[in-house]
C-alpha positions as CSV (number, residue, x, y, z in Angstrom):
1,M,-57.5,109.9,-19.1
2,G,-60.5,108.5,-21.0
3,E,-63.9,108.3,-19.5
4,K,-64.5,105.2,-17.4
5,S,-67.3,103.0,-18.7
6,F,-68.5,99.5,-18.1
7,Y,-68.6,99.2,-21.9
8,D,-64.8,99.3,-21.7
9,L,-63.4,95.8,-21.1
10,D,-60.2,97.2,-19.8
11,Y,-62.1,99.2,-17.1
12,I,-64.0,96.0,-16.2
13,I,-60.8,94.1,-15.8
14,E,-59.3,96.9,-13.6
15,V,-62.3,97.0,-11.3
16,S,-62.5,93.2,-11.0
17,E,-58.8,92.9,-10.2
18,Q,-59.2,95.5,-7.4
19,R,-62.2,93.7,-6.0
20,L,-60.3,90.4,-6.0
21,D,-57.4,91.8,-4.2
22,Q,-59.8,93.4,-1.7
23,Y,-61.5,90.1,-0.7
24,T,-58.3,88.1,-0.7
25,S,-56.5,90.5,1.6
26,A,-59.7,90.8,3.8
27,Y,-59.7,87.0,4.2
28,Q,-56.1,87.0,5.2
29,K,-56.7,89.7,7.8
30,V,-59.5,87.6,9.4
31,L,-56.9,84.8,10.0
32,D,-54.4,87.3,11.4
33,K,-56.9,88.2,14.1
34,L,-56.8,84.7,15.4
35,T,-54.2,85.8,17.8
36,H,-56.8,87.8,19.7
37,I,-58.8,84.6,20.4
38,I,-55.7,82.7,21.4
39,L,-54.8,85.5,23.9
40,I,-58.2,85.2,25.6
41,Y,-57.8,81.4,25.8
42,S,-54.3,81.8,27.3
43,A,-55.7,84.0,30.1
44,I,-58.6,81.7,30.8
45,T,-56.7,78.4,30.9
46,I,-54.4,79.6,33.7
47,F,-57.0,78.7,36.3
48,L,-59.2,76.3,34.2
49,I,-57.9,73.1,35.8
50,P,-58.0,74.4,39.4
51,L,-61.6,75.5,38.9
52,V,-62.7,72.1,37.5
53,Q,-60.8,70.4,40.4
54,D,-62.8,72.5,42.9
55,T,-66.0,70.8,41.7
56,A,-64.6,67.4,40.7
57,L,-62.9,66.9,44.1
58,F,-65.9,68.5,46.0
59,K,-63.8,71.3,47.4
60,I,-66.4,73.9,46.6
61,L,-70.1,72.8,46.7
62,N,-71.7,76.2,46.4
63,P,-74.6,76.0,43.9
64,V,-73.8,79.5,42.6
65,F,-70.2,78.4,41.9
66,I,-71.3,75.3,40.1
67,S,-73.9,77.1,38.0
68,F,-71.4,79.7,36.8
69,L,-68.8,77.1,36.1
70,V,-71.2,75.2,33.9
71,V,-72.1,78.4,32.0
72,F,-68.4,79.2,31.7
73,L,-67.5,75.8,30.3
74,L,-70.5,75.9,27.9
75,L,-69.6,79.3,26.4
76,L,-65.9,78.3,26.2
77,F,-66.8,75.1,24.4
78,I,-69.0,77.0,21.8
79,S,-66.1,79.4,21.3
80,V,-63.6,76.6,20.7
81,Y,-66.0,75.0,18.3
82,Y,-66.2,78.1,16.1
83,T,-62.4,78.6,16.4
84,I,-61.8,75.0,15.1
85,R,-64.1,75.7,12.2
86,L,-62.2,78.9,11.6
87,L,-58.9,77.0,11.4
88,I,-60.2,74.4,8.9
89,P,-58.5,75.0,5.5
90,V,-60.7,76.2,2.6
91,E,-60.2,76.4,-1.1
92,V,-59.2,80.0,-2.0
93,A,-59.4,81.1,-5.6
94,Y,-56.2,82.4,-7.3
95,L,-55.7,83.5,-10.9
96,S,-54.2,81.2,-13.4
97,F,-50.9,81.9,-15.3
98,P,-51.3,84.5,-18.0
99,R,-49.7,82.0,-20.4
100,R,-53.1,80.3,-20.7
101,Y,-54.4,83.4,-22.5
102,Y,-51.6,84.6,-24.7
103,E,-50.7,81.1,-25.9
104,Q,-53.4,78.4,-25.5
105,F,-56.6,80.5,-25.8
106,R,-55.1,82.8,-28.4
107,L,-54.0,80.0,-30.7
108,E,-57.4,78.4,-30.3
109,L,-59.3,81.6,-31.2
110,E,-57.0,82.4,-34.1
111,K,-58.1,79.2,-35.8
112,T,-61.6,80.7,-36.4
113,N,-60.9,84.5,-36.3
114,D,-58.4,86.4,-38.4
115,D,-59.2,89.8,-36.7
116,K,-56.8,90.4,-33.9
117,T,-59.1,93.0,-32.3
118,I,-61.9,90.4,-32.0
119,V,-59.4,87.8,-30.7
120,G,-58.2,90.3,-28.1
121,D,-61.7,91.2,-26.9
122,L,-62.5,87.5,-26.6
123,L,-59.4,86.9,-24.5
124,K,-60.4,89.8,-22.3
125,G,-63.8,88.2,-21.9
126,S,-62.3,85.0,-20.8
127,Y,-60.1,86.8,-18.3
128,I,-63.0,88.7,-16.9
129,G,-64.9,85.5,-16.5
130,E,-62.1,84.1,-14.5
131,L,-61.9,87.2,-12.3
132,Q,-65.6,87.1,-11.6
133,T,-65.5,83.4,-10.5
134,A,-62.5,84.1,-8.3
135,I,-64.3,87.2,-6.7
136,E,-67.4,85.2,-6.0
137,I,-65.4,82.3,-4.3
138,N,-63.2,84.6,-2.2
139,E,-66.1,86.8,-1.2
140,G,-68.0,83.8,0.1
141,I,-64.9,82.6,2.0
142,F,-64.4,86.0,3.5
143,R,-68.0,86.2,4.7
144,A,-68.0,82.7,6.2
145,K,-64.6,83.1,8.0
146,S,-65.7,86.5,9.3
147,R,-68.9,85.0,10.7
148,L,-66.9,82.2,12.4
149,F,-64.4,84.7,13.9
150,Y,-67.1,86.9,15.2
151,N,-68.9,84.0,16.9
152,A,-65.6,82.6,18.3
153,I,-64.5,85.9,19.9
154,R,-68.0,86.8,21.1
155,F,-68.5,83.6,23.1
156,A,-64.9,83.8,24.3
157,L,-65.5,87.3,25.7
158,L,-68.9,86.2,27.2
159,S,-67.2,83.3,29.0
160,I,-65.0,85.8,30.9
161,I,-67.9,86.9,33.0
162,P,-68.7,83.6,34.7
163,Y,-65.0,82.8,34.7
164,L,-64.3,85.8,36.9
165,V,-67.2,84.8,39.3
166,C,-65.8,81.3,39.6
167,L,-62.3,82.7,40.1
168,S,-63.5,84.8,43.0
169,F,-64.8,81.7,44.7
170,H,-61.6,79.9,44.1
171,I,-59.4,82.7,45.5
172,S,-61.7,83.1,48.6
173,R,-61.4,79.4,49.4
174,K,-57.6,79.7,49.1
175,E,-57.5,82.6,51.5
176,E,-59.7,80.7,54.0
177,N,-57.3,77.7,53.8
178,V,-54.3,80.0,54.4
179,Q,-55.9,81.6,57.4
180,K,-56.8,78.2,58.9
181,V,-53.2,77.0,58.3
182,Q,-51.9,80.1,60.0
183,L,-54.2,79.6,63.0
184,V,-53.2,75.9,63.3
185,N,-49.5,76.8,63.1
186,S,-49.9,79.5,65.7
187,E,-51.7,77.1,68.1
188,I,-49.1,74.4,67.5
189,L,-46.2,76.8,68.1
190,R,-47.9,78.1,71.3
191,N,-48.4,74.6,72.7
192,F,-44.8,73.7,71.7
193,M,-43.4,76.7,73.6
194,E,-45.6,75.9,76.6
195,R,-44.3,72.3,76.7
196,N,-40.7,73.4,76.4
197,T,-41.0,76.2,78.9
198,L,-42.8,74.5,81.8
199,P,-40.3,71.6,82.3
200,Q,-37.4,74.0,82.2
201,N,-38.9,76.1,85.0
202,K,-39.4,72.9,87.0
203,T,-35.8,71.9,86.4
204,N,-34.5,75.3,87.4
205,T,-36.5,75.2,90.6
206,S,-35.3,71.8,91.6
207,N,-31.7,72.9,90.8
208,S,-32.0,76.0,92.9
209,T,-33.5,74.0,95.7
210,S,-30.8,71.4,95.6
211,T,-28.1,74.0,95.5
212,T,-29.3,75.9,98.5
213,S,-29.9,72.8,100.5
214,Q,-27.6,70.2,99.0
215,T,-25.2,69.9,101.9
216,T,-26.9,71.6,104.7
217,Q,-28.9,68.6,105.9
218,L,-26.5,65.7,105.2
219,P,-25.8,63.8,108.4
220,G,-22.3,62.7,109.6
221,I,-20.2,65.1,107.6
222,D,-19.0,68.6,107.6
223,N,-21.3,70.1,105.0
224,S,-19.1,73.3,104.7
225,Q,-16.4,71.2,103.1
226,V,-18.5,69.6,100.5
227,I,-17.5,70.6,96.9
228,V,-20.4,72.0,95.0
229,S,-21.3,70.0,91.9
230,T,-23.9,71.1,89.2
231,P,-25.3,69.2,86.2
232,N,-24.5,69.8,82.6
233,I,-27.1,72.0,80.9
234,I,-27.5,70.9,77.2
235,K,-29.6,72.9,74.7
236,E,-32.0,71.0,72.4
237,N,-30.4,72.4,69.3
238,G,-27.2,70.4,69.8
239,Q,-24.9,73.2,70.8
240,K,-21.9,72.8,73.0
241,P,-22.8,72.2,76.6
242,L,-22.5,75.1,78.9
243,E,-19.5,74.6,81.2
244,T,-20.1,75.3,84.8
245,K,-17.2,76.3,87.0
246,T,-16.7,74.3,90.1
247,P,-15.7,76.4,93.0
248,P,-12.5,75.4,94.8
249,A,-12.8,73.3,97.8
250,K,-12.6,75.0,101.1
251,P,-9.5,74.1,103.2
252,A,-10.2,72.0,106.1
253,S,-10.2,73.8,109.4
254,R,-7.5,72.8,111.9
């Protein structure tokens, strides 16, 4: 293996091609990391609309909640701004077809130079120039996209802090509403049971009173021969009425 030197055009070409591949792949990796930002956005947007509704519909008027919500929306907006800029297409440099060098450029140089060594070195010089231009373009794109990605994910992560504070207010309000609904339902159920229980007790009392004294005080008849009759008792859920057995009539005394 010969000694590597920047006087050697082949070595310059080798190093330049490596650098070009490095910046091109680094630029692609920045775009691949976009899924990290989307994952954060997906977690945040679950309660985004309910949090905004809490303020827009005057459900939560706490100044602390409103302040943190404003900070959260501001940080989220800045993050989305950098994310959109990150997604904007850019012009990436890629190498031309080799045919340009071994046909077009070679034939053009051979018109003025008969030495193939000189023509070869001149072709290498043109190729190195193309490599250098592509490296400079892709290196600038990589730096710009890396800066946009860093800002987008930084503000997205910062927005999580006020988001969690607002979410705690939202959840606590939901718990209070659930407790109030449970208390109201318990009160309604208790009142309903009292209304349904008290009349039944009165009815039973009246029935028992009428049963014990139904024929004992009637004038002009033999109360001992009166057939006992009871009303039909119907439940409110629509079940079949309970049948009451009518006792047989007592034979008349001779």
